Chimera marker file (.cmm) of the C-alpha trace (Angstrom):
<marker_set name="trace">
<marker id="1" x="-15.886" y="36.035" z="-5.632" r="1" g="1" b="0" radius="0.5"/>
<marker id="2" x="-15.206" y="32.841" z="-7.719" r="1" g="1" b="0" radius="0.5"/>
<marker id="3" x="-16.134" y="35.353" z="-10.763" r="1" g="1" b="0" radius="0.5"/>
<marker id="4" x="-13.341" y="37.586" z="-9.641" r="1" g="1" b="0" radius="0.5"/>
<marker id="5" x="-10.988" y="34.864" z="-9.498" r="1" g="1" b="0" radius="0.5"/>
<marker id="6" x="-11.919" y="32.842" z="-12.706" r="1" g="1" b="0" radius="0.5"/>
<marker id="7" x="-11.516" y="36.430" z="-14.455" r="1" g="1" b="0" radius="0.5"/>
<marker id="8" x="-7.712" y="36.819" z="-13.230" r="1" g="1" b="0" radius="0.5"/>
<marker id="9" x="-7.088" y="33.596" z="-13.903" r="1" g="1" b="0" radius="0.5"/>
<marker id="10" x="-8.612" y="34.256" z="-17.436" r="1" g="1" b="0" radius="0.5"/>
<marker id="11" x="-6.419" y="37.158" z="-17.666" r="1" g="1" b="0" radius="0.5"/>
<marker id="12" x="-3.262" y="35.759" z="-17.006" r="1" g="1" b="0" radius="0.5"/>
<marker id="13" x="-4.152" y="33.213" z="-19.606" r="1" g="1" b="0" radius="0.5"/>
<marker id="14" x="-4.198" y="35.737" z="-22.454" r="1" g="1" b="0" radius="0.5"/>
<marker id="15" x="-1.513" y="37.752" z="-20.738" r="1" g="1" b="0" radius="0.5"/>
<marker id="16" x="0.647" y="34.222" z="-21.191" r="1" g="1" b="0" radius="0.5"/>
<marker id="17" x="-0.374" y="33.661" z="-24.721" r="1" g="1" b="0" radius="0.5"/>
<marker id="18" x="0.177" y="37.265" z="-25.801" r="1" g="1" b="0" radius="0.5"/>
<marker id="19" x="4.034" y="36.885" z="-24.751" r="1" g="1" b="0" radius="0.5"/>
<marker id="20" x="3.316" y="38.432" z="-20.659" r="1" g="1" b="0" radius="0.5"/>
<marker id="21" x="4.297" y="35.939" z="-18.133" r="1" g="1" b="0" radius="0.5"/>
<marker id="22" x="2.382" y="36.597" z="-15.232" r="1" g="1" b="0" radius="0.5"/>
<marker id="23" x="4.230" y="38.491" z="-12.643" r="1" g="1" b="0" radius="0.5"/>
<marker id="24" x="3.210" y="40.590" z="-9.863" r="1" g="1" b="0" radius="0.5"/>
<marker id="25" x="4.646" y="44.088" z="-8.917" r="1" g="1" b="0" radius="0.5"/>
<marker id="26" x="5.680" y="45.326" z="-5.787" r="1" g="1" b="0" radius="0.5"/>
<marker id="27" x="8.473" y="47.175" z="-3.943" r="1" g="1" b="0" radius="0.5"/>
<marker id="28" x="11.111" y="48.938" z="-4.959" r="1" g="1" b="0" radius="0.5"/>
<marker id="29" x="15.354" y="48.242" z="-4.795" r="1" g="1" b="0" radius="0.5"/>
<marker id="30" x="17.697" y="51.409" z="-4.905" r="1" g="1" b="0" radius="0.5"/>
<marker id="31" x="20.543" y="51.066" z="-7.227" r="1" g="1" b="0" radius="0.5"/>
<marker id="32" x="23.221" y="53.507" z="-8.009" r="1" g="1" b="0" radius="0.5"/>
<marker id="33" x="22.772" y="55.010" z="-10.763" r="1" g="1" b="0" radius="0.5"/>
<marker id="34" x="26.162" y="55.354" z="-11.549" r="1" g="1" b="0" radius="0.5"/>
<marker id="35" x="26.750" y="51.833" z="-11.006" r="1" g="1" b="0" radius="0.5"/>
<marker id="36" x="26.746" y="49.631" z="-14.485" r="1" g="1" b="0" radius="0.5"/>
<marker id="37" x="25.763" y="46.310" z="-13.180" r="1" g="1" b="0" radius="0.5"/>
<marker id="38" x="23.040" y="47.633" z="-11.390" r="1" g="1" b="0" radius="0.5"/>
<marker id="39" x="20.473" y="45.739" z="-13.352" r="1" g="1" b="0" radius="0.5"/>
<marker id="40" x="22.351" y="42.664" z="-12.846" r="1" g="1" b="0" radius="0.5"/>
<marker id="41" x="23.177" y="43.294" z="-9.169" r="1" g="1" b="0" radius="0.5"/>
<marker id="42" x="19.028" y="43.449" z="-8.908" r="1" g="1" b="0" radius="0.5"/>
<marker id="43" x="18.301" y="40.303" z="-10.265" r="1" g="1" b="0" radius="0.5"/>
<marker id="44" x="20.372" y="38.223" z="-8.809" r="1" g="1" b="0" radius="0.5"/>
<marker id="45" x="18.781" y="39.410" z="-5.223" r="1" g="1" b="0" radius="0.5"/>
<marker id="46" x="15.990" y="38.460" z="-6.854" r="1" g="1" b="0" radius="0.5"/>
<marker id="47" x="17.032" y="34.947" z="-7.924" r="1" g="1" b="0" radius="0.5"/>
<marker id="48" x="18.498" y="34.546" z="-4.097" r="1" g="1" b="0" radius="0.5"/>
<marker id="49" x="15.067" y="35.894" z="-2.881" r="1" g="1" b="0" radius="0.5"/>
<marker id="50" x="13.598" y="33.396" z="-4.551" r="1" g="1" b="0" radius="0.5"/>
<marker id="51" x="15.233" y="30.048" z="-4.002" r="1" g="1" b="0" radius="0.5"/>
<marker id="52" x="15.283" y="31.113" z="-0.544" r="1" g="1" b="0" radius="0.5"/>
<marker id="53" x="11.072" y="31.721" z="-0.268" r="1" g="1" b="0" radius="0.5"/>
<marker id="54" x="12.003" y="35.215" z="1.185" r="1" g="1" b="0" radius="0.5"/>
<marker id="55" x="8.316" y="36.711" z="0.761" r="1" g="1" b="0" radius="0.5"/>
<marker id="56" x="9.377" y="40.027" z="2.208" r="1" g="1" b="0" radius="0.5"/>
<marker id="57" x="12.715" y="40.417" z="-0.266" r="1" g="1" b="0" radius="0.5"/>
<marker id="58" x="10.461" y="39.272" z="-3.099" r="1" g="1" b="0" radius="0.5"/>
<marker id="59" x="7.945" y="41.707" z="-2.535" r="1" g="1" b="0" radius="0.5"/>
<marker id="60" x="10.430" y="44.415" z="-2.104" r="1" g="1" b="0" radius="0.5"/>
<marker id="61" x="11.751" y="43.857" z="-5.368" r="1" g="1" b="0" radius="0.5"/>
<marker id="62" x="8.471" y="44.451" z="-7.168" r="1" g="1" b="0" radius="0.5"/>
<marker id="63" x="7.279" y="47.579" z="-8.268" r="1" g="1" b="0" radius="0.5"/>
<marker id="64" x="5.513" y="49.511" z="-5.809" r="1" g="1" b="0" radius="0.5"/>
<marker id="65" x="2.510" y="50.624" z="-8.005" r="1" g="1" b="0" radius="0.5"/>
<marker id="66" x="2.211" y="47.155" z="-8.954" r="1" g="1" b="0" radius="0.5"/>
<marker id="67" x="2.136" y="45.851" z="-5.624" r="1" g="1" b="0" radius="0.5"/>
<marker id="68" x="-0.405" y="48.018" z="-4.373" r="1" g="1" b="0" radius="0.5"/>
<marker id="69" x="-2.825" y="47.316" z="-7.604" r="1" g="1" b="0" radius="0.5"/>
<marker id="70" x="-2.647" y="43.628" z="-7.609" r="1" g="1" b="0" radius="0.5"/>
<marker id="71" x="-1.865" y="42.258" z="-3.874" r="1" g="1" b="0" radius="0.5"/>
<marker id="72" x="-3.268" y="45.510" z="-1.633" r="1" g="1" b="0" radius="0.5"/>
<marker id="73" x="-6.425" y="45.793" z="-4.726" r="1" g="1" b="0" radius="0.5"/>
<marker id="74" x="-7.227" y="42.825" z="-5.997" r="1" g="1" b="0" radius="0.5"/>
<marker id="75" x="-5.720" y="40.032" z="-3.829" r="1" g="1" b="0" radius="0.5"/>
<marker id="76" x="-6.644" y="42.072" z="-0.257" r="1" g="1" b="0" radius="0.5"/>
<marker id="77" x="-3.352" y="41.550" z="0.500" r="1" g="1" b="0" radius="0.5"/>
<marker id="78" x="-2.869" y="37.561" z="0.215" r="1" g="1" b="0" radius="0.5"/>
<marker id="79" x="0.991" y="37.454" z="-0.159" r="1" g="1" b="0" radius="0.5"/>
<marker id="80" x="1.390" y="34.054" z="-1.015" r="1" g="1" b="0" radius="0.5"/>
<marker id="81" x="-1.388" y="34.350" z="-4.019" r="1" g="1" b="0" radius="0.5"/>
<marker id="82" x="0.535" y="36.588" z="-5.194" r="1" g="1" b="0" radius="0.5"/>
<marker id="83" x="3.576" y="35.163" z="-5.377" r="1" g="1" b="0" radius="0.5"/>
<marker id="84" x="2.335" y="32.107" z="-6.542" r="1" g="1" b="0" radius="0.5"/>
<marker id="85" x="0.611" y="34.096" z="-8.997" r="1" g="1" b="0" radius="0.5"/>
<marker id="86" x="3.743" y="36.091" z="-9.990" r="1" g="1" b="0" radius="0.5"/>
<marker id="87" x="5.677" y="32.711" z="-11.376" r="1" g="1" b="0" radius="0.5"/>
<marker id="88" x="2.844" y="31.135" z="-13.845" r="1" g="1" b="0" radius="0.5"/>
<marker id="89" x="3.907" y="30.160" z="-17.148" r="1" g="1" b="0" radius="0.5"/>
<marker id="90" x="4.165" y="27.848" z="-19.873" r="1" g="1" b="0" radius="0.5"/>
<marker id="91" x="6.130" y="24.826" z="-18.849" r="1" g="1" b="0" radius="0.5"/>
<marker id="92" x="8.720" y="24.584" z="-20.286" r="1" g="1" b="0" radius="0.5"/>
<marker id="93" x="8.592" y="21.367" z="-21.648" r="1" g="1" b="0" radius="0.5"/>
<marker id="94" x="5.600" y="22.548" z="-23.559" r="1" g="1" b="0" radius="0.5"/>
<marker id="95" x="2.661" y="20.575" z="-21.775" r="1" g="1" b="0" radius="0.5"/>
<marker id="96" x="0.291" y="23.118" z="-20.947" r="1" g="1" b="0" radius="0.5"/>
<marker id="97" x="0.943" y="26.384" z="-18.483" r="1" g="1" b="0" radius="0.5"/>
<marker id="98" x="1.311" y="26.457" z="-14.272" r="1" g="1" b="0" radius="0.5"/>
<marker id="99" x="1.408" y="28.641" z="-11.559" r="1" g="1" b="0" radius="0.5"/>
<marker id="100" x="4.344" y="27.682" z="-9.104" r="1" g="1" b="0" radius="0.5"/>
<marker id="101" x="4.611" y="27.723" z="-5.659" r="1" g="1" b="0" radius="0.5"/>
<marker id="102" x="6.669" y="30.461" z="-4.490" r="1" g="1" b="0" radius="0.5"/>
<marker id="103" x="8.219" y="28.229" z="-1.189" r="1" g="1" b="0" radius="0.5"/>
<marker id="104" x="8.500" y="25.184" z="-3.643" r="1" g="1" b="0" radius="0.5"/>
<marker id="105" x="11.415" y="27.086" z="-6.216" r="1" g="1" b="0" radius="0.5"/>
<marker id="106" x="14.623" y="25.364" z="-6.251" r="1" g="1" b="0" radius="0.5"/>
<marker id="107" x="15.966" y="27.354" z="-8.946" r="1" g="1" b="0" radius="0.5"/>
<marker id="108" x="15.829" y="30.133" z="-12.035" r="1" g="1" b="0" radius="0.5"/>
<marker id="109" x="17.802" y="30.263" z="-14.857" r="1" g="1" b="0" radius="0.5"/>
<marker id="110" x="17.399" y="33.828" z="-16.846" r="1" g="1" b="0" radius="0.5"/>
<marker id="111" x="16.952" y="32.932" z="-20.765" r="1" g="1" b="0" radius="0.5"/>
<marker id="112" x="17.108" y="36.807" z="-21.838" r="1" g="1" b="0" radius="0.5"/>
<marker id="113" x="17.387" y="40.308" z="-20.769" r="1" g="1" b="0" radius="0.5"/>
<marker id="114" x="16.678" y="43.088" z="-23.050" r="1" g="1" b="0" radius="0.5"/>
<marker id="115" x="16.333" y="46.395" z="-22.410" r="1" g="1" b="0" radius="0.5"/>
<marker id="116" x="13.250" y="48.408" z="-23.561" r="1" g="1" b="0" radius="0.5"/>
<marker id="117" x="12.599" y="51.961" z="-23.409" r="1" g="1" b="0" radius="0.5"/>
<marker id="118" x="11.432" y="52.603" z="-20.268" r="1" g="1" b="0" radius="0.5"/>
<marker id="119" x="13.404" y="49.334" z="-18.433" r="1" g="1" b="0" radius="0.5"/>
<marker id="120" x="13.941" y="45.901" z="-19.283" r="1" g="1" b="0" radius="0.5"/>
<marker id="121" x="11.894" y="42.370" z="-20.218" r="1" g="1" b="0" radius="0.5"/>
<marker id="122" x="13.426" y="39.806" z="-18.438" r="1" g="1" b="0" radius="0.5"/>
<marker id="123" x="12.648" y="35.816" z="-19.273" r="1" g="1" b="0" radius="0.5"/>
<marker id="124" x="13.123" y="32.772" z="-16.641" r="1" g="1" b="0" radius="0.5"/>
<marker id="125" x="13.166" y="29.888" z="-16.498" r="1" g="1" b="0" radius="0.5"/>
<marker id="126" x="11.604" y="28.888" z="-13.256" r="1" g="1" b="0" radius="0.5"/>
<marker id="127" x="11.968" y="25.089" z="-11.640" r="1" g="1" b="0" radius="0.5"/>
<marker id="128" x="10.812" y="22.919" z="-8.740" r="1" g="1" b="0" radius="0.5"/>
<marker id="129" x="10.971" y="19.712" z="-7.788" r="1" g="1" b="0" radius="0.5"/>
<marker id="130" x="8.110" y="18.961" z="-10.200" r="1" g="1" b="0" radius="0.5"/>
<marker id="131" x="8.545" y="21.117" z="-12.954" r="1" g="1" b="0" radius="0.5"/>
<marker id="132" x="9.429" y="24.394" z="-14.853" r="1" g="1" b="0" radius="0.5"/>
<marker id="133" x="7.771" y="27.312" z="-16.152" r="1" g="1" b="0" radius="0.5"/>
<marker id="134" x="8.832" y="30.228" z="-18.846" r="1" g="1" b="0" radius="0.5"/>
<marker id="135" x="7.781" y="33.365" z="-16.912" r="1" g="1" b="0" radius="0.5"/>
<marker id="136" x="8.042" y="37.341" z="-18.745" r="1" g="1" b="0" radius="0.5"/>
<marker id="137" x="8.418" y="39.761" z="-16.482" r="1" g="1" b="0" radius="0.5"/>
<marker id="138" x="8.974" y="43.636" z="-16.964" r="1" g="1" b="0" radius="0.5"/>
<marker id="139" x="11.719" y="45.551" z="-14.921" r="1" g="1" b="0" radius="0.5"/>
<marker id="140" x="10.775" y="49.349" z="-14.508" r="1" g="1" b="0" radius="0.5"/>
<marker id="141" x="13.412" y="51.800" z="-14.343" r="1" g="1" b="0" radius="0.5"/>
<marker id="142" x="12.550" y="55.095" z="-12.168" r="1" g="1" b="0" radius="0.5"/>
<marker id="143" x="15.090" y="57.765" z="-10.851" r="1" g="1" b="0" radius="0.5"/>
<marker id="144" x="14.632" y="58.991" z="-7.402" r="1" g="1" b="0" radius="0.5"/>
<marker id="145" x="16.699" y="61.632" z="-5.855" r="1" g="1" b="0" radius="0.5"/>
<marker id="146" x="19.595" y="60.507" z="-8.121" r="1" g="1" b="0" radius="0.5"/>
<marker id="147" x="18.973" y="56.739" z="-7.804" r="1" g="1" b="0" radius="0.5"/>
<marker id="148" x="17.419" y="54.211" z="-9.811" r="1" g="1" b="0" radius="0.5"/>
<marker id="149" x="15.165" y="52.271" z="-9.317" r="1" g="1" b="0" radius="0.5"/>
<marker id="150" x="13.854" y="48.515" z="-10.427" r="1" g="1" b="0" radius="0.5"/>
<marker id="151" x="10.625" y="47.003" z="-9.793" r="1" g="1" b="0" radius="0.5"/>
<marker id="152" x="9.619" y="43.647" z="-11.156" r="1" g="1" b="0" radius="0.5"/>
<marker id="153" x="6.008" y="44.032" z="-13.071" r="1" g="1" b="0" radius="0.5"/>
<marker id="154" x="3.964" y="41.406" z="-14.381" r="1" g="1" b="0" radius="0.5"/>
<marker id="155" x="0.071" y="40.205" z="-15.755" r="1" g="1" b="0" radius="0.5"/>
<marker id="156" x="-2.401" y="42.286" z="-15.035" r="1" g="1" b="0" radius="0.5"/>
<marker id="157" x="-6.007" y="41.563" z="-13.948" r="1" g="1" b="0" radius="0.5"/>
<link id1="1" id2="2" r="1" g="1" b="0" radius="0.2"/>
<link id1="2" id2="3" r="1" g="1" b="0" radius="0.2"/>
<link id1="3" id2="4" r="1" g="1" b="0" radius="0.2"/>
<link id1="4" id2="5" r="1" g="1" b="0" radius="0.2"/>
<link id1="5" id2="6" r="1" g="1" b="0" radius="0.2"/>
<link id1="6" id2="7" r="1" g="1" b="0" radius="0.2"/>
<link id1="7" id2="8" r="1" g="1" b="0" radius="0.2"/>
<link id1="8" id2="9" r="1" g="1" b="0" radius="0.2"/>
<link id1="9" id2="10" r="1" g="1" b="0" radius="0.2"/>
<link id1="10" id2="11" r="1" g="1" b="0" radius="0.2"/>
<link id1="11" id2="12" r="1" g="1" b="0" radius="0.2"/>
<link id1="12" id2="13" r="1" g="1" b="0" radius="0.2"/>
<link id1="13" id2="14" r="1" g="1" b="0" radius="0.2"/>
<link id1="14" id2="15" r="1" g="1" b="0" radius="0.2"/>
<link id1="15" id2="16" r="1" g="1" b="0" radius="0.2"/>
<link id1="16" id2="17" r="1" g="1" b="0" radius="0.2"/>
<link id1="17" id2="18" r="1" g="1" b="0" radius="0.2"/>
<link id1="18" id2="19" r="1" g="1" b="0" radius="0.2"/>
<link id1="19" id2="20" r="1" g="1" b="0" radius="0.2"/>
<link id1="20" id2="21" r="1" g="1" b="0" radius="0.2"/>
<link id1="21" id2="22" r="1" g="1" b="0" radius="0.2"/>
<link id1="22" id2="23" r="1" g="1" b="0" radius="0.2"/>
<link id1="23" id2="24" r="1" g="1" b="0" radius="0.2"/>
<link id1="24" id2="25" r="1" g="1" b="0" radius="0.2"/>
<link id1="25" id2="26" r="1" g="1" b="0" radius="0.2"/>
<link id1="26" id2="27" r="1" g="1" b="0" radius="0.2"/>
<link id1="27" id2="28" r="1" g="1" b="0" radius="0.2"/>
<link id1="28" id2="29" r="1" g="1" b="0" radius="0.2"/>
<link id1="29" id2="30" r="1" g="1" b="0" radius="0.2"/>
<link id1="30" id2="31" r="1" g="1" b="0" radius="0.2"/>
<link id1="31" id2="32" r="1" g="1" b="0" radius="0.2"/>
<link id1="32" id2="33" r="1" g="1" b="0" radius="0.2"/>
<link id1="33" id2="34" r="1" g="1" b="0" radius="0.2"/>
<link id1="34" id2="35" r="1" g="1" b="0" radius="0.2"/>
<link id1="35" id2="36" r="1" g="1" b="0" radius="0.2"/>
<link id1="36" id2="37" r="1" g="1" b="0" radius="0.2"/>
<link id1="37" id2="38" r="1" g="1" b="0" radius="0.2"/>
<link id1="38" id2="39" r="1" g="1" b="0" radius="0.2"/>
<link id1="39" id2="40" r="1" g="1" b="0" radius="0.2"/>
<link id1="40" id2="41" r="1" g="1" b="0" radius="0.2"/>
<link id1="41" id2="42" r="1" g="1" b="0" radius="0.2"/>
<link id1="42" id2="43" r="1" g="1" b="0" radius="0.2"/>
<link id1="43" id2="44" r="1" g="1" b="0" radius="0.2"/>
<link id1="44" id2="45" r="1" g="1" b="0" radius="0.2"/>
<link id1="45" id2="46" r="1" g="1" b="0" radius="0.2"/>
<link id1="46" id2="47" r="1" g="1" b="0" radius="0.2"/>
<link id1="47" id2="48" r="1" g="1" b="0" radius="0.2"/>
<link id1="48" id2="49" r="1" g="1" b="0" radius="0.2"/>
<link id1="49" id2="50" r="1" g="1" b="0" radius="0.2"/>
<link id1="50" id2="51" r="1" g="1" b="0" radius="0.2"/>
<link id1="51" id2="52" r="1" g="1" b="0" radius="0.2"/>
<link id1="52" id2="53" r="1" g="1" b="0" radius="0.2"/>
<link id1="53" id2="54" r="1" g="1" b="0" radius="0.2"/>
<link id1="54" id2="55" r="1" g="1" b="0" radius="0.2"/>
<link id1="55" id2="56" r="1" g="1" b="0" radius="0.2"/>
<link id1="56" id2="57" r="1" g="1" b="0" radius="0.2"/>
<link id1="57" id2="58" r="1" g="1" b="0" radius="0.2"/>
<link id1="58" id2="59" r="1" g="1" b="0" radius="0.2"/>
<link id1="59" id2="60" r="1" g="1" b="0" radius="0.2"/>
<link id1="60" id2="61" r="1" g="1" b="0" radius="0.2"/>
<link id1="61" id2="62" r="1" g="1" b="0" radius="0.2"/>
<link id1="62" id2="63" r="1" g="1" b="0" radius="0.2"/>
<link id1="63" id2="64" r="1" g="1" b="0" radius="0.2"/>
<link id1="64" id2="65" r="1" g="1" b="0" radius="0.2"/>
<link id1="65" id2="66" r="1" g="1" b="0" radius="0.2"/>
<link id1="66" id2="67" r="1" g="1" b="0" radius="0.2"/>
<link id1="67" id2="68" r="1" g="1" b="0" radius="0.2"/>
<link id1="68" id2="69" r="1" g="1" b="0" radius="0.2"/>
<link id1="69" id2="70" r="1" g="1" b="0" radius="0.2"/>
<link id1="70" id2="71" r="1" g="1" b="0" radius="0.2"/>
<link id1="71" id2="72" r="1" g="1" b="0" radius="0.2"/>
<link id1="72" id2="73" r="1" g="1" b="0" radius="0.2"/>
<link id1="73" id2="74" r="1" g="1" b="0" radius="0.2"/>
<link id1="74" id2="75" r="1" g="1" b="0" radius="0.2"/>
<link id1="75" id2="76" r="1" g="1" b="0" radius="0.2"/>
<link id1="76" id2="77" r="1" g="1" b="0" radius="0.2"/>
<link id1="77" id2="78" r="1" g="1" b="0" radius="0.2"/>
<link id1="78" id2="79" r="1" g="1" b="0" radius="0.2"/>
<link id1="79" id2="80" r="1" g="1" b="0" radius="0.2"/>
<link id1="80" id2="81" r="1" g="1" b="0" radius="0.2"/>
<link id1="81" id2="82" r="1" g="1" b="0" radius="0.2"/>
<link id1="82" id2="83" r="1" g="1" b="0" radius="0.2"/>
<link id1="83" id2="84" r="1" g="1" b="0" radius="0.2"/>
<link id1="84" id2="85" r="1" g="1" b="0" radius="0.2"/>
<link id1="85" id2="86" r="1" g="1" b="0" radius="0.2"/>
<link id1="86" id2="87" r="1" g="1" b="0" radius="0.2"/>
<link id1="87" id2="88" r="1" g="1" b="0" radius="0.2"/>
<link id1="88" id2="89" r="1" g="1" b="0" radius="0.2"/>
<link id1="89" id2="90" r="1" g="1" b="0" radius="0.2"/>
<link id1="90" id2="91" r="1" g="1" b="0" radius="0.2"/>
<link id1="91" id2="92" r="1" g="1" b="0" radius="0.2"/>
<link id1="92" id2="93" r="1" g="1" b="0" radius="0.2"/>
<link id1="93" id2="94" r="1" g="1" b="0" radius="0.2"/>
<link id1="94" id2="95" r="1" g="1" b="0" radius="0.2"/>
<link id1="95" id2="96" r="1" g="1" b="0" radius="0.2"/>
<link id1="96" id2="97" r="1" g="1" b="0" radius="0.2"/>
<link id1="97" id2="98" r="1" g="1" b="0" radius="0.2"/>
<link id1="98" id2="99" r="1" g="1" b="0" radius="0.2"/>
<link id1="99" id2="100" r="1" g="1" b="0" radius="0.2"/>
<link id1="100" id2="101" r="1" g="1" b="0" radius="0.2"/>
<link id1="101" id2="102" r="1" g="1" b="0" radius="0.2"/>
<link id1="102" id2="103" r="1" g="1" b="0" radius="0.2"/>
<link id1="103" id2="104" r="1" g="1" b="0" radius="0.2"/>
<link id1="104" id2="105" r="1" g="1" b="0" radius="0.2"/>
<link id1="105" id2="106" r="1" g="1" b="0" radius="0.2"/>
<link id1="106" id2="107" r="1" g="1" b="0" radius="0.2"/>
<link id1="107" id2="108" r="1" g="1" b="0" radius="0.2"/>
<link id1="108" id2="109" r="1" g="1" b="0" radius="0.2"/>
<link id1="109" id2="110" r="1" g="1" b="0" radius="0.2"/>
<link id1="110" id2="111" r="1" g="1" b="0" radius="0.2"/>
<link id1="111" id2="112" r="1" g="1" b="0" radius="0.2"/>
<link id1="112" id2="113" r="1" g="1" b="0" radius="0.2"/>
<link id1="113" id2="114" r="1" g="1" b="0" radius="0.2"/>
<link id1="114" id2="115" r="1" g="1" b="0" radius="0.2"/>
<link id1="115" id2="116" r="1" g="1" b="0" radius="0.2"/>
<link id1="116" id2="117" r="1" g="1" b="0" radius="0.2"/>
<link id1="117" id2="118" r="1" g="1" b="0" radius="0.2"/>
<link id1="118" id2="119" r="1" g="1" b="0" radius="0.2"/>
<link id1="119" id2="120" r="1" g="1" b="0" radius="0.2"/>
<link id1="120" id2="121" r="1" g="1" b="0" radius="0.2"/>
<link id1="121" id2="122" r="1" g="1" b="0" radius="0.2"/>
<link id1="122" id2="123" r="1" g="1" b="0" radius="0.2"/>
<link id1="123" id2="124" r="1" g="1" b="0" radius="0.2"/>
<link id1="124" id2="125" r="1" g="1" b="0" radius="0.2"/>
<link id1="125" id2="126" r="1" g="1" b="0" radius="0.2"/>
<link id1="126" id2="127" r="1" g="1" b="0" radius="0.2"/>
<link id1="127" id2="128" r="1" g="1" b="0" radius="0.2"/>
<link id1="128" id2="129" r="1" g="1" b="0" radius="0.2"/>
<link id1="129" id2="130" r="1" g="1" b="0" radius="0.2"/>
<link id1="130" id2="131" r="1" g="1" b="0" radius="0.2"/>
<link id1="131" id2="132" r="1" g="1" b="0" radius="0.2"/>
<link id1="132" id2="133" r="1" g="1" b="0" radius="0.2"/>
<link id1="133" id2="134" r="1" g="1" b="0" radius="0.2"/>
<link id1="134" id2="135" r="1" g="1" b="0" radius="0.2"/>
<link id1="135" id2="136" r="1" g="1" b="0" radius="0.2"/>
<link id1="136" id2="137" r="1" g="1" b="0" radius="0.2"/>
<link id1="137" id2="138" r="1" g="1" b="0" radius="0.2"/>
<link id1="138" id2="139" r="1" g="1" b="0" radius="0.2"/>
<link id1="139" id2="140" r="1" g="1" b="0" radius="0.2"/>
<link id1="140" id2="141" r="1" g="1" b="0" radius="0.2"/>
<link id1="141" id2="142" r="1" g="1" b="0" radius="0.2"/>
<link id1="142" id2="143" r="1" g="1" b="0" radius="0.2"/>
<link id1="143" id2="144" r="1" g="1" b="0" radius="0.2"/>
<link id1="144" id2="145" r="1" g="1" b="0" radius="0.2"/>
<link id1="145" id2="146" r="1" g="1" b="0" radius="0.2"/>
<link id1="146" id2="147" r="1" g="1" b="0" radius="0.2"/>
<link id1="147" id2="148" r="1" g="1" b="0" radius="0.2"/>
<link id1="148" id2="149" r="1" g="1" b="0" radius="0.2"/>
<link id1="149" id2="150" r="1" g="1" b="0" radius="0.2"/>
<link id1="150" id2="151" r="1" g="1" b="0" radius="0.2"/>
<link id1="151" id2="152" r="1" g="1" b="0" radius="0.2"/>
<link id1="152" id2="153" r="1" g="1" b="0" radius="0.2"/>
<link id1="153" id2="154" r="1" g="1" b="0" radius="0.2"/>
<link id1="154" id2="155" r="1" g="1" b="0" radius="0.2"/>
<link id1="155" id2="156" r="1" g="1" b="0" radius="0.2"/>
<link id1="156" id2="157" r="1" g="1" b="0" radius="0.2"/>
</marker_set>
């Protein structure tokens, strides 16, 4: 078990150095495909869930395939560990790498949102009272029965 945890942290560090901030996927949120502001509403819902520490909503906003792989497959359903590792990244002051406890998040600032071939790439600065981290996540988009379904995805491993 300790070896698996070491490998997981090593993968998270490697992904962060490669520009892929640690984030985990989970459930999905449906948006009307005709809504031009669908991605912005999705991100607004995510920000609200993060600052209110709503673990169920956070997981709902993540890609379900990623949740299945990471939360169920690697972390054996440990939601707290899953969410804490989702909020990992380089510290905003440049002094290293850290994971925030999701229950200590007080604010998020969207740094960038870029459209990609199969979704979006979003960067946030996420803050607790003690520190802040820079994160980079992917947002998948799936069309299910005429609805756009967005899902956050983070680092794997």
